[in-house]
DSSP file (Angstrom, degrees, kcal/mol; ACC not computed):
  #  RESIDUE AA STRUCTURE BP1 BP2  ACC     N-H-->O    O-->H-N    N-H-->O    O-->H-N    TCO  KAPPA ALPHA  PHI   PSI    X-CA   Y-CA   Z-CA
    1    1 A M              0   0    0      0, 0.0     2,-0.3     0, 0.0    53,-0.2   0.000 360.0 360.0 360.0 145.5   15.3   28.1   -1.6
    2    2 A Y  E     -A   53   0A   0     51,-3.0    51,-2.9    55,-0.1     2,-0.6  -0.964 360.0-131.3-129.5 154.7   14.0   26.8    1.7
    3    3 A L  E     -A   52   0A   0     -2,-0.3    87,-0.5    49,-0.2     2,-0.5  -0.917  27.6-174.1-103.1 123.7   13.2   23.4    3.2
    4    4 A V  E     -A   51   0A   0     47,-2.6    47,-3.6    -2,-0.6     2,-0.6  -0.975  16.2-142.9-120.4 128.5    9.8   23.4    4.8
    5    5 A H  E     -AB  50  88A   0     83,-2.9    83,-2.2    -2,-0.5     2,-0.6  -0.823  11.8-163.2 -90.9 120.7    8.6   20.4    6.8
    6    6 A A  E     -AB  49  87A   0     43,-2.8    43,-2.8    -2,-0.6     2,-0.4  -0.943   8.1-160.7-108.4 111.3    4.9   19.7    6.4
    7    7 A Q  E     -AB  48  86A   0     79,-2.6    78,-2.6    -2,-0.6    79,-1.2  -0.730   8.8-169.5 -93.7 133.6    3.6   17.3    9.1
    8    8 A F  E     - B   0  84A   0     39,-3.4    76,-0.2    -2,-0.4    74,-0.0  -0.813  15.2-147.2-121.8 167.0    0.4   15.4    8.5
    9    9 A A  E     - B   0  83A   0     74,-2.4    74,-2.2    -2,-0.3    37,-0.1  -0.998  20.9-136.7-132.7 127.4   -1.9   13.3   10.8
   10   10 A P        -     0   0    0      0, 0.0    72,-0.1     0, 0.0    71,-0.1  -0.332  31.4 -90.4 -76.0 165.8   -3.8   10.4    9.2
   11   11 A P    >   -     0   0    0      0, 0.0     3,-1.6     0, 0.0    71,-0.1  -0.272  43.3-103.3 -63.4 164.6   -7.5    9.6    9.9
   12   12 A P  T 3  S+     0   0    0      0, 0.0    69,-0.0     0, 0.0     0, 0.0   0.851 125.0  34.4 -61.5 -34.1   -8.1    7.3   12.8
   13   13 A A  T 3  S+     0   0    0      0, 0.0     0, 0.0     0, 0.0     0, 0.0   0.008  93.6 145.1-103.8  24.7   -8.9    4.4   10.4
   14   14 A G    <   -     0   0    0     -3,-1.6    67,-0.0     1,-0.1     0, 0.0  -0.192  45.1-124.9 -65.3 156.0   -6.3    5.5    7.8
   15   15 A G        -     0   0    0      1,-0.2    -1,-0.1     2,-0.1     5,-0.0  -0.128  59.4 -38.9 -82.5-172.5   -4.3    3.2    5.7
   16   16 A P     >  -     0   0    0      0, 0.0     4,-1.0     0, 0.0    -1,-0.2  -0.170  53.4-135.8 -47.3 136.9   -0.5    3.1    5.5
   17   17 A P  H  > S+     0   0    0      0, 0.0     4,-2.8     0, 0.0     5,-0.3   0.787  93.7  72.0 -76.0 -25.6    1.0    6.6    5.4
   18   18 A R  H  > S+     0   0    0      1,-0.2     4,-2.4     2,-0.2     5,-0.2   0.958  98.1  46.4 -58.2 -51.0    3.5    5.9    2.5
   19   19 A G  H  > S+     0   0    0      1,-0.2     4,-2.0     2,-0.2    -1,-0.2   0.929 115.0  46.9 -55.8 -49.1    0.8    5.7   -0.1
   20   20 A A  H  X S+     0   0    0     -4,-1.0     4,-2.0     1,-0.2    -1,-0.2   0.926 112.5  49.3 -62.3 -41.6   -0.8    8.9    1.1
   21   21 A M  H  X S+     0   0    0     -4,-2.8     4,-2.6     1,-0.2    -2,-0.2   0.836 108.0  53.1 -66.0 -36.3    2.4   10.7    1.3
   22   22 A L  H  X S+     0   0    0     -4,-2.4     4,-2.1    -5,-0.3    -1,-0.2   0.846 108.4  50.4 -67.9 -37.8    3.4    9.7   -2.1
   23   23 A L  H  X S+     0   0    0     -4,-2.0     4,-1.9    -5,-0.2    -2,-0.2   0.927 112.3  48.6 -64.9 -42.1    0.1   11.1   -3.5
   24   24 A A  H  X S+     0   0    0     -4,-2.0     4,-2.6     1,-0.2    -2,-0.2   0.922 109.4  52.5 -64.3 -43.3    0.7   14.3   -1.6
   25   25 A R  H  X S+     0   0    0     -4,-2.6     4,-1.9     1,-0.2    -1,-0.2   0.931 108.5  50.2 -61.4 -45.8    4.3   14.5   -3.0
   26   26 A T  H  < S+     0   0    0     -4,-2.1    -1,-0.2     1,-0.2     4,-0.2   0.870 112.8  45.4 -63.8 -38.8    3.2   14.1   -6.5
   27   27 A A  H >< S+     0   0    0     -4,-1.9     3,-1.9     1,-0.2     4,-0.4   0.950 112.8  51.1 -70.7 -50.3    0.5   16.9   -6.2
   28   28 A V  H >< S+     0   0    0     -4,-2.6     3,-1.0     1,-0.3     6,-0.2   0.793 102.2  60.6 -52.8 -35.9    2.9   19.3   -4.4
   29   29 A L  T 3< S+     0   0    0     -4,-1.9    -1,-0.3     1,-0.2    -2,-0.2   0.528  85.1  78.3 -77.2  -4.6    5.6   18.8   -7.1
   30   30 A R  T <  S+     0   0    0     -3,-1.9    -1,-0.2    -4,-0.2    -2,-0.2   0.757  73.7  91.1 -69.8 -24.0    3.2   20.2   -9.7
   31   31 A D  S X  S-     0   0    0     -3,-1.0     3,-1.3    -4,-0.4    37,-0.0  -0.581  76.4-142.0 -72.7 126.0    4.0   23.7   -8.4
   32   32 A P  T 3  S+     0   0    0      0, 0.0    -1,-0.1     0, 0.0    -3,-0.0   0.724  99.0  63.1 -61.9 -22.7    6.9   25.2  -10.5
   33   33 A R  T 3  S+     0   0    0     20,-0.1    21,-2.2    21,-0.0     2,-0.5   0.664  86.2  86.9 -80.9 -17.2    8.3   26.9   -7.3
   34   34 A V  E <   +C   53   0A   0     -3,-1.3    19,-0.2    19,-0.2     3,-0.1  -0.740  51.5 177.2 -83.0 128.4    8.8   23.5   -5.7
   35   35 A Q  E     -     0   0A   0     17,-2.9     2,-0.3    -2,-0.5    18,-0.1   0.687  63.3  -1.3 -98.9 -24.3   12.1   22.0   -6.5
   36   36 A H  E     -C   52   0A   0     16,-1.1    16,-3.0     2,-0.0     2,-0.4  -0.953  53.2-157.1-164.6 141.0   12.2   18.8   -4.6
   37   37 A V  E     -C   51   0A   0     -2,-0.3     2,-0.3    14,-0.2    14,-0.2  -0.976   8.6-161.4-129.3 120.1   10.0   16.8   -2.1
   38   38 A A  E     -C   50   0A   0     12,-3.1    12,-2.6    -2,-0.4     2,-0.5  -0.769  13.9-143.4 -93.1 147.6   11.3   14.2    0.4
   39   39 A V  E     +C   49   0A   0     -2,-0.3    10,-0.2    10,-0.2   -17,-0.0  -0.943  22.5 174.1-108.9 126.5    8.9   11.7    1.8
   40   40 A H  E >   +C   48   0A   0      8,-2.5     8,-1.9    -2,-0.5     3,-1.2  -0.665   7.1 166.3-132.0  77.2    9.1   10.5    5.4
   41   41 A P  T 3  S+     0   0    0      0, 0.0    -1,-0.1     0, 0.0   -23,-0.1   0.712  77.3  44.5 -66.2 -23.1    6.0    8.4    6.1
   42   42 A E  T 3  S+     0   0    0      4,-0.1   -24,-0.0     6,-0.1    -2,-0.0   0.059  76.6 147.9-114.6  25.9    7.3    6.9    9.3
   43   43 A A    X   -     0   0    0     -3,-1.2     3,-1.5     3,-0.2    -3,-0.0  -0.282  58.6-116.2 -53.8 143.4    8.8   10.0   11.0
   44   44 A P  T 3  S+     0   0    0      0, 0.0    -1,-0.1     0, 0.0     0, 0.0   0.803 115.0  45.7 -57.7 -33.0    8.5    9.9   14.8
   45   45 A S  T 3  S-     0   0    0      1,-0.4    -2,-0.1     0, 0.0    -3,-0.0   0.523 129.5 -78.8 -85.4  -3.6    6.2   12.8   15.0
   46   46 A G  S <  S-     0   0    0     -3,-1.5    -1,-0.4    -6,-0.1    -3,-0.2  -0.534  75.1 -27.8 123.4 168.0    4.1   11.6   12.1
   47   47 A P        -     0   0    0      0, 0.0   -39,-3.4     0, 0.0     2,-0.4  -0.227  66.1-169.6 -55.1 132.8    4.2   11.5    8.3
   48   48 A V  E     -AC   7  40A   0     -8,-1.9    -8,-2.5   -41,-0.2     2,-0.5  -0.989  21.3-156.7-133.9 134.6    6.3   14.4    6.9
   49   49 A L  E     -AC   6  39A   0    -43,-2.8   -43,-2.8    -2,-0.4     2,-0.7  -0.937  13.5-149.7-100.8 134.0    7.0   15.9    3.6
   50   50 A G  E     -AC   5  38A   0    -12,-2.6   -12,-3.1    -2,-0.5     2,-0.5  -0.923  20.0-164.2 -99.9 111.1   10.2   17.8    3.2
   51   51 A V  E     -AC   4  37A   0    -47,-3.6   -47,-2.6    -2,-0.7     2,-0.8  -0.876  13.9-158.1-104.8 118.0    9.4   20.5    0.7
   52   52 A F  E     +AC   3  36A   0    -16,-3.0   -17,-2.9    -2,-0.5   -16,-1.1  -0.842  30.7 173.0 -92.0 113.7   12.3   22.4   -1.1
   53   53 A V  E     -AC   2  34A   0    -51,-2.9   -51,-3.0    -2,-0.8     2,-0.5  -0.901  35.2-123.7-125.5 149.8   10.6   25.6   -2.3
   54   54 A M        +     0   0    0    -21,-2.2     2,-0.3    -2,-0.3   -21,-0.0  -0.811  48.2 145.2 -88.6 130.6   11.6   28.8   -3.8
   55   55 A A        -     0   0    0     -2,-0.5     3,-0.1     1,-0.0     6,-0.0  -0.980  55.0-122.6-157.6 159.6   10.5   31.9   -1.8
   56   56 A G  S    S+     0   0    0     -2,-0.3     2,-0.3     1,-0.1     3,-0.1   0.677  92.1   6.6 -78.8 -19.4   11.6   35.4   -0.8
   57   57 A S  S  > S-     0   0    0      1,-0.1     4,-2.1    -3,-0.0     5,-0.1  -0.950  76.9-101.8-154.9 167.6   11.4   34.8    2.9
   58   58 A V  H  > S+     0   0    0     -2,-0.3     4,-2.6     2,-0.2     5,-0.2   0.908 122.6  50.4 -62.3 -42.7   10.9   32.2    5.5
   59   59 A E  H  > S+     0   0    0      1,-0.2     4,-2.8     2,-0.2     5,-0.2   0.928 110.1  50.1 -63.5 -42.9    7.3   33.3    6.1
   60   60 A Q  H  > S+     0   0    0      2,-0.2     4,-2.5     1,-0.2    -1,-0.2   0.910 111.5  50.2 -63.8 -39.2    6.6   33.2    2.3
   61   61 A A  H  X S+     0   0    0     -4,-2.1     4,-2.5     2,-0.2     5,-0.2   0.942 112.5  45.2 -62.7 -50.5    8.0   29.7    2.2
   62   62 A E  H  X S+     0   0    0     -4,-2.6     4,-2.0     1,-0.2    -2,-0.2   0.881 114.8  48.3 -56.5 -44.8    5.9   28.5    5.1
   63   63 A D  H  X S+     0   0    0     -4,-2.8     4,-2.5    -5,-0.2    -1,-0.2   0.881 110.8  51.1 -67.1 -39.2    2.9   30.1    3.7
   64   64 A R  H  X S+     0   0    0     -4,-2.5     4,-2.5    -5,-0.2    -2,-0.2   0.953 112.1  44.4 -61.3 -52.1    3.4   28.7    0.2
   65   65 A V  H  X S+     0   0    0     -4,-2.5     4,-2.4     2,-0.2     5,-0.2   0.873 112.1  53.4 -68.8 -34.3    3.8   25.1    1.4
   66   66 A T  H  X S+     0   0    0     -4,-2.0     4,-2.8    -5,-0.2     5,-0.3   0.976 110.2  46.9 -59.2 -52.5    0.9   25.4    3.8
   67   67 A A  H  X S+     0   0    0     -4,-2.5     4,-2.0     1,-0.2    -2,-0.2   0.885 113.3  50.3 -56.8 -42.7   -1.4   26.6    0.9
   68   68 A L  H  X S+     0   0    0     -4,-2.5     4,-2.1     1,-0.2    -1,-0.2   0.925 112.7  45.9 -63.4 -42.6   -0.1   23.8   -1.3
   69   69 A C  H  X S+     0   0    0     -4,-2.4     4,-2.3     2,-0.2    -2,-0.2   0.875 112.2  48.4 -66.2 -40.5   -0.7   21.1    1.3
   70   70 A R  H  X S+     0   0    0     -4,-2.8     4,-2.1    -5,-0.2    -1,-0.2   0.884 110.0  54.4 -73.8 -31.0   -4.2   22.3    2.3
   71   71 A G  H  X S+     0   0    0     -4,-2.0     4,-2.4    -5,-0.3    -2,-0.2   0.925 109.4  48.1 -61.8 -43.7   -5.0   22.4   -1.5
   72   72 A V  H  X S+     0   0    0     -4,-2.1     4,-1.3     1,-0.2    -2,-0.2   0.908 111.2  48.9 -64.9 -42.5   -3.9   18.8   -1.8
   73   73 A L  H  < S+     0   0    0     -4,-2.3    -1,-0.2     1,-0.2    -2,-0.2   0.880 115.3  45.8 -61.8 -38.6   -5.9   17.8    1.2
   74   74 A R  H  < S+     0   0    0     -4,-2.1    -2,-0.2     1,-0.2    -1,-0.2   0.833 119.6  37.8 -76.4 -32.7   -9.0   19.5   -0.2
   75   75 A N  H  < S+     0   0    0     -4,-2.4    -1,-0.2    -5,-0.2    -2,-0.2   0.474  98.9  79.0-100.2  -6.3   -8.7   18.3   -3.7
   76   76 A C    ><  -     0   0    0     -4,-1.3     3,-2.1    -5,-0.2    -1,-0.1  -0.866  55.7-166.0-112.8 101.6   -7.5   14.7   -3.3
   77   77 A P  G >  S+     0   0    0      0, 0.0     3,-1.6     0, 0.0    -1,-0.1   0.782  87.8  63.7 -55.8 -29.9  -10.2   12.3   -2.3
   78   78 A D  G 3  S+     0   0    0      1,-0.3    -5,-0.1    -3,-0.1   -55,-0.1   0.700 100.7  53.0 -68.6 -15.9   -7.7    9.6   -1.4
   79   79 A L  G X  S+     0   0    0     -3,-2.1     3,-2.2    -7,-0.2    -1,-0.3   0.169  77.1 143.6-100.5  16.7   -6.5   11.9    1.4
   80   80 A S  T <  S+     0   0    0     -3,-1.6     3,-0.1     1,-0.3    -6,-0.1  -0.346  70.5  20.3 -59.1 131.4  -10.0   12.4    2.9
   81   81 A G  T 3  S+     0   0    0      1,-0.4    -1,-0.3    -8,-0.1     2,-0.1   0.175  95.9 116.9  94.2 -16.4   -9.7   12.6    6.6
   82   82 A W    <   -     0   0    0     -3,-2.2    -1,-0.4    -9,-0.1     2,-0.3  -0.486  46.0-164.9 -78.9 156.8   -6.0   13.5    6.7
   83   83 A R  E     -B    9   0A   0    -74,-2.2   -74,-2.4    -2,-0.1     2,-0.6  -0.974  23.4-113.2-140.8 156.5   -5.1   16.8    8.1
   84   84 A L  E     -B    8   0A   0     -2,-0.3   -76,-0.3   -76,-0.2     3,-0.1  -0.816  24.9-177.0 -85.3 119.5   -2.0   19.2    8.2
   85   85 A V  E     -     0   0A   0    -78,-2.6     2,-0.3    -2,-0.6   -77,-0.2   0.896  62.8 -21.6 -84.1 -48.7   -0.6   19.4   11.6
   86   86 A R  E     -B    7   0A   0    -79,-1.2   -79,-2.6     2,-0.0     2,-0.4  -0.985  43.1-157.7-161.1 161.4    2.1   22.0   10.9
   87   87 A C  E     +B    6   0A   0     -2,-0.3     2,-0.3   -81,-0.2   -81,-0.2  -0.883  37.7 131.8-143.2 104.0    4.2   23.5    8.3
   88   88 A E  E     -B    5   0A   0    -83,-2.2   -83,-2.9    -2,-0.4     2,-0.4  -0.977  56.2 -97.8-156.1 158.4    7.4   25.2    9.2
   89   89 A I        -     0   0    0     -2,-0.3     2,-0.8   -85,-0.3   -85,-0.2  -0.682  36.3-136.6 -77.2 128.6   11.1   25.5    8.5
   90   90 A V        -     0   0    0    -87,-0.5     3,-0.1    -2,-0.4   -87,-0.1  -0.831  20.2-176.1 -93.0 110.9   13.2   23.4   10.8
   91   91 A L        +     0   0    0     -2,-0.8     2,-0.3     1,-0.3    -1,-0.2   0.792  67.0   0.3 -87.2 -25.4   16.1   25.4   11.9
   92   92 A G        -     0   0    0      2,-0.0    -1,-0.3     4,-0.0     0, 0.0  -0.964  55.9-146.4-159.5 142.4   17.9   22.7   13.9
   93   93 A V    >   -     0   0    0     -2,-0.3     3,-2.4    -3,-0.1     4,-0.3  -0.949  32.0-121.5-112.9 115.3   17.4   19.0   14.8
   94   94 A P  T 3  S+     0   0    0      0, 0.0    -2,-0.0     0, 0.0     0, 0.0  -0.332  98.0  14.6 -55.2 127.4   18.7   18.1   18.4
   95   95 A G  T 3  S+     0   0    0      2,-0.1     6,-0.0    -2,-0.1     0, 0.0   0.350  88.3 120.9  92.9  -6.8   21.3   15.4   18.0
   96   96 A A  S <  S+     0   0    0     -3,-2.4     3,-0.1     1,-0.3    -4,-0.0   0.813  84.1  27.4 -62.0 -31.9   21.7   15.8   14.3
   97   97 A F     >  +     0   0    0     -4,-0.3     4,-1.3     1,-0.1    -1,-0.3  -0.697  68.4 167.3-135.9  80.2   25.5   16.5   14.6
   98   98 A P  H  > S+     0   0    0      0, 0.0     4,-1.9     0, 0.0    -1,-0.1   0.823  75.0  63.4 -64.5 -27.7   26.8   14.8   17.8
   99   99 A S  H  > S+     0   0    0      1,-0.2     4,-0.9     2,-0.2    -2,-0.1   0.936 103.3  45.9 -61.6 -44.2   30.3   15.3   16.8
  100  100 A L  H  4 S+     0   0    0     -3,-0.2     4,-0.5     1,-0.2     3,-0.3   0.824 109.2  55.6 -70.1 -29.9   30.0   19.1   17.0
  101  101 A A  H >< S+     0   0    0     -4,-1.3     3,-0.8     1,-0.2    -1,-0.2   0.872 106.7  52.4 -69.9 -34.3   28.1   18.9   20.5
  102  102 A Q  H 3< S+     0   0    0     -4,-1.9    -1,-0.2     1,-0.2    -2,-0.2   0.761  98.5  63.3 -68.3 -25.2   31.1   16.9   21.9
  103  103 A E  T 3<        0   0    0     -4,-0.9    -1,-0.2    -3,-0.3    -2,-0.2   0.665 360.0 360.0 -75.5 -19.3   33.6   19.5   20.7
  104  104 A R    <         0   0    0     -3,-0.8    -1,-0.2    -4,-0.5    -2,-0.1   0.517 360.0 360.0 -78.5 360.0   32.1   22.2   23.1
């Protein structure tokens, strides 16, 4: 299982990202290979879905989530104008473990 972050960009006149991301979450969860989806509508880089997906490799996981998210954007009228910015596995988050960094 892999955690893939799918970052979205709202349309210029878009509404609150939380509602849109909840719609996307519901649609992505329909795929049986998706185990869980976390919603981060106010992430600093833009709205993000954290998708836990079953896949055989990193590339397969990223490709699978990319295809799912593009399908959601294409088939959900309420997400008209939204776009997928990137879909990737995050290997590390700077500052996520400050106590470990201090031990060095």
